[in-house]
VMD Tcl script that draws the C-alpha trace (Angstrom):
set ca {
  {-6.83 -0.33 -6.13}
  {-6.99 -1.24 -2.40}
  {-8.61 2.15 -1.79}
  {-11.63 0.96 -3.78}
  {-11.79 -2.25 -1.74}
  {-11.82 -0.36 1.55}
  {-14.42 2.00 0.08}
  {-16.98 -0.83 0.00}
  {-16.94 -1.20 3.76}
  {-16.84 2.55 4.35}
  {-19.81 3.10 2.04}
  {-21.80 0.31 3.61}
  {-20.85 1.30 7.16}
  {-21.94 4.89 6.58}
  {-24.98 3.84 4.57}
  {-26.38 1.37 7.03}
  {-26.00 3.02 10.41}
  {-28.98 1.58 12.21}
  {-29.89 4.79 14.01}
  {-29.89 7.03 10.97}
  {-31.46 4.67 8.47}
  {-29.33 6.24 5.73}
  {-29.27 4.17 2.53}
  {-26.78 3.90 -0.30}
  {-27.40 3.05 -3.92}
  {-24.28 1.83 -5.72}
  {-24.23 0.03 -9.07}
  {-24.39 -3.74 -8.63}
  {-25.05 -3.45 -4.87}
  {-28.45 -4.75 -3.77}
  {-30.50 -1.74 -2.73}
  {-32.47 -1.19 0.46}
  {-31.95 -4.43 2.44}
  {-34.70 -4.85 5.01}
  {-33.24 -4.22 8.48}
  {-35.24 -4.89 11.64}
  {-34.06 -3.90 15.12}
  {-34.93 -6.87 17.35}
  {-33.65 -5.20 20.50}
  {-30.72 -5.94 22.80}
  {-28.19 -5.50 20.02}
  {-29.88 -7.98 17.71}
  {-30.85 -7.19 14.12}
  {-32.38 -8.97 11.17}
  {-31.01 -8.13 7.72}
  {-33.11 -9.92 5.15}
  {-32.90 -13.49 6.46}
  {-29.69 -12.95 8.43}
  {-29.93 -12.80 12.23}
  {-27.19 -10.61 13.75}
  {-26.19 -10.69 17.42}
  {-23.94 -7.64 17.68}
  {-23.04 -8.23 21.34}
  {-21.99 -11.82 20.65}
  {-20.22 -10.65 17.46}
  {-21.86 -13.29 15.29}
  {-24.61 -13.79 12.72}
  {-26.55 -16.77 11.41}
  {-28.35 -17.55 8.17}
  {-29.76 -20.51 6.31}
  {-29.00 -22.12 2.99}
  {-28.88 -25.41 1.12}
  {-26.32 -27.84 -0.29}
  {-26.31 -27.36 -4.07}
  {-23.20 -29.23 -5.23}
  {-21.15 -32.23 -4.11}
  {-18.93 -32.78 -7.14}
  {-15.85 -31.09 -8.58}
  {-14.91 -28.46 -9.61}
  {-15.20 -26.53 -6.35}
  {-13.74 -23.12 -5.55}
  {-16.23 -21.70 -3.04}
  {-17.91 -22.85 0.12}
  {-20.91 -20.57 -0.38}
  {-22.51 -18.15 -2.84}
  {-25.43 -15.75 -2.50}
  {-28.95 -16.71 -3.55}
  {-28.87 -17.41 -7.31}
  {-25.21 -16.39 -7.44}
  {-23.53 -16.69 -10.82}
  {-20.66 -18.81 -9.46}
  {-23.00 -21.40 -7.94}
  {-21.58 -23.95 -10.39}
  {-18.35 -23.89 -8.34}
  {-19.91 -23.68 -4.85}
  {-21.04 -26.29 -2.37}
  {-23.64 -24.08 -0.64}
  {-26.17 -21.45 -1.63}
  {-27.13 -19.06 1.20}
  {-30.39 -17.15 1.55}
  {-28.93 -13.66 1.24}
  {-27.47 -11.09 -1.09}
  {-23.78 -10.22 -0.97}
  {-24.63 -6.73 0.26}
  {-26.65 -8.10 3.18}
  {-23.92 -10.60 4.02}
  {-21.22 -7.93 4.03}
  {-23.35 -5.59 6.12}
  {-23.75 -8.38 8.69}
  {-19.96 -8.77 8.74}
  {-19.55 -5.04 9.37}
  {-22.14 -5.05 12.17}
  {-20.24 -7.75 14.09}
  {-17.11 -5.62 13.96}
  {-15.19 -6.97 10.97}
  {-13.09 -4.34 9.22}
  {-11.97 -4.50 5.58}
  {-9.24 -1.95 6.28}
  {-7.31 -4.77 7.94}
  {-7.46 -6.95 4.83}
  {-4.81 -7.61 2.22}
  {-6.59 -9.08 -0.81}
  {-5.13 -11.75 -3.10}
  {-3.30 -10.16 -6.02}
  {-4.78 -12.70 -8.43}
  {-6.90 -15.86 -8.56}
  {-5.01 -18.75 -6.86}
  {-2.46 -16.34 -5.36}
  {-0.44 -18.64 -3.02}
  {0.26 -15.95 -0.42}
  {-1.87 -16.27 2.75}
  {-4.79 -13.84 2.93}
  {-4.55 -11.27 5.73}
  {-7.35 -9.63 7.69}
  {-9.77 -10.15 10.56}
  {-10.18 -13.88 11.38}
  {-13.62 -15.46 11.66}
  {-15.00 -18.76 12.86}
  {-17.53 -20.43 10.59}
  {-19.76 -23.32 11.58}
  {-22.17 -25.31 9.42}
  {-25.07 -27.12 11.05}
  {-27.69 -29.52 9.71}
  {-30.04 -32.30 10.80}
  {-29.34 -35.92 9.89}
  {-30.80 -39.14 11.31}
  {-32.51 -37.16 14.05}
  {-29.30 -35.52 15.21}
  {-27.83 -32.05 14.78}
  {-24.40 -32.14 13.18}
  {-22.00 -29.21 13.31}
  {-18.65 -28.88 11.53}
  {-16.22 -26.19 10.49}
  {-16.14 -25.73 6.70}
  {-12.68 -27.13 5.97}
  {-13.85 -30.47 7.41}
  {-16.22 -30.83 4.45}
  {-13.41 -31.05 1.90}
  {-10.59 -33.32 0.84}
  {-7.57 -31.88 -0.94}
  {-5.92 -34.49 -3.16}
  {-7.70 -37.13 -1.07}
  {-6.44 -35.79 2.27}
  {-8.19 -33.82 5.03}
  {-7.62 -30.07 5.08}
  {-5.52 -29.13 8.11}
  {-5.66 -25.31 8.13}
  {-8.82 -23.98 9.76}
  {-8.39 -20.20 9.55}
  {-10.88 -18.07 7.61}
  {-10.41 -14.35 6.94}
  {-12.81 -11.47 6.27}
  {-11.69 -9.53 3.18}
  {-14.90 -7.71 2.23}
  {-14.64 -8.36 -1.54}
  {-13.79 -5.56 -3.98}
  {-15.43 -2.67 -5.77}
  {-14.08 -1.64 -9.15}
  {-13.52 1.86 -10.48}
  {-16.81 1.37 -12.35}
  {-18.61 0.87 -8.99}
  {-19.18 -2.85 -9.54}
  {-19.20 -4.74 -6.25}
  {-17.73 -8.07 -7.30}
  {-19.34 -10.18 -4.57}
  {-22.76 -8.98 -5.69}
  {-21.92 -9.23 -9.38}
  {-20.63 -12.82 -9.31}
  {-22.03 -14.17 -6.06}
  {-19.16 -15.63 -4.00}
  {-19.54 -15.11 -0.26}
  {-17.05 -17.61 1.19}
  {-14.23 -19.00 -0.94}
  {-11.01 -20.95 -0.64}
  {-9.06 -20.29 -3.87}
  {-7.96 -16.73 -3.01}
  {-10.45 -14.92 -5.21}
  {-10.81 -11.23 -4.36}
  {-14.50 -11.46 -5.30}
  {-15.21 -13.36 -2.05}
  {-16.22 -11.63 1.18}
  {-14.52 -14.30 3.31}
  {-11.57 -16.42 2.18}
  {-9.61 -19.35 3.59}
  {-6.32 -17.86 4.81}
  {-4.00 -20.44 3.23}
  {-6.25 -21.57 0.40}
  {-7.45 -25.08 -0.35}
  {-6.23 -26.83 -3.49}
  {-4.31 -23.84 -4.85}
  {-2.64 -24.97 -8.07}
  {-4.51 -28.28 -7.92}
  {-7.73 -27.38 -9.72}
  {-10.18 -30.28 -9.70}
  {-8.50 -32.10 -6.81}
  {-10.66 -30.54 -4.09}
  {-13.68 -32.73 -3.43}
  {-16.47 -33.01 -0.89}
  {-15.80 -35.53 1.87}
  {-19.06 -37.43 1.59}
  {-18.40 -39.35 4.80}
  {-18.88 -36.06 6.68}
  {-20.77 -33.60 4.47}
  {-24.55 -33.17 4.35}
  {-26.33 -34.69 1.37}
  {-27.23 -32.75 -1.75}
  {-30.37 -30.67 -1.10}
  {-29.94 -30.65 2.68}
  {-31.00 -27.40 4.42}
  {-28.11 -25.99 6.47}
  {-27.44 -23.13 8.87}
  {-24.20 -21.13 8.78}
  {-22.86 -19.09 11.70}
  {-20.06 -16.53 11.29}
  {-18.29 -15.24 14.43}
  {-15.77 -12.41 14.68}
  {-12.61 -13.75 16.37}
  {-10.80 -10.42 16.75}
  {-10.68 -9.09 20.34}
  {-13.36 -6.45 20.98}
  {-12.14 -2.86 20.91}
  {-11.56 -1.24 24.30}
  {-14.39 1.06 25.46}
}
mol new
graphics top color blue
foreach p $ca { graphics top sphere $p radius 0.5 }
foreach p [lrange $ca 0 end-1] q [lrange $ca 1 end] { graphics top cylinder $p $q radius 0.2 }
display resetview
């Protein structure tokens, strides 16, 4: 089954080579994302801004939930699993994964969770994620784990991993089908997962730290950066 998971990134990598403009049409994968070459290694994919040289991309979204249950940091626009996510981002899963590929993240390095709430750490390319918003005239920036409390305590682990999500034998790309982009309960549907998981086996005990987090309805900006060393020329 891991072959199918890797196939997502290979299909998208081949399909979205900027110079060729080749497109792919796979069931449950959003077709024909709008890609604009902004020059100097910068691209726009839908509403995502990619800086290939800096190995990072940025996009906007909004806070949609501040109550339990929570299993995801962020879902795509109108994603099915929004009822379990703190943020909704202005993108499709296909666009988000393409942005990950363009900054050098590689799903071939990933070992997906075997099942929902799998306690084993997720393996793959590490990423840094920052969340930024305006409040009281100031710009506030945090890493995502700082937004949550697990059983009333701060989350200590701060490592997030690119996994790329999963495509089934029926060509259903799960991130696009169900919407999760960034999760923390070791769900193979997610494109990025928290390495160690947050609240695994403690469903309902993960809550938003309202002393830190932006208010419900607050516009936010998310930046994802590839932390793997660049490949040698």
